[in-house]
C-alpha positions, 0 to 999 in steps of 0.5 A: 208300725214301721214294719207294716210296709214289709208285711204288706209287701210280703202279702202282695208277693203271696197274694198279688192283685190289681197292678201287683200281679203282673209285676210279681209274675214278670219278676218271678218268670224272669228269675225262673228263666235264669235258674232254669238256664243255669240248671240245664247248662250248669253255668250262669246265663251270663255265659250265653252271649245271645240269651245272657244280654237279652235276659239282663236287658229284661232285668233292666226294663223290670227295674224301670217298671218299678217306677209305675204303680206297685200297689202294696209292693215295695219298689226298693225291695224288688229293685234289690231282688232284681239287682241281686239276681243280675249280680248272681248271674254275672251281670253288673246291675247298673251297666247290664254288662258281664262282670 
């Protein structure tokens, strides 16, 4: 029974509905932007002194949006995913500064 939250969260990621859909789409699009940037320029988005901080700011804003209605999504899991993406791109998730 303790893993029900995980099953619900994974189902919401695969088939989001209601308030889940915009959050899932925003987080996916945000991560995709950084991945596409890294593939195109062969460096993390943190190396771009214009786009990097803007991208990190969006990540910070997404973390704030996790305080809203999430449906079946687990906010802690999404927060961890966003923090990992920020770190992976070269940003401190708490300060949004380049590491």
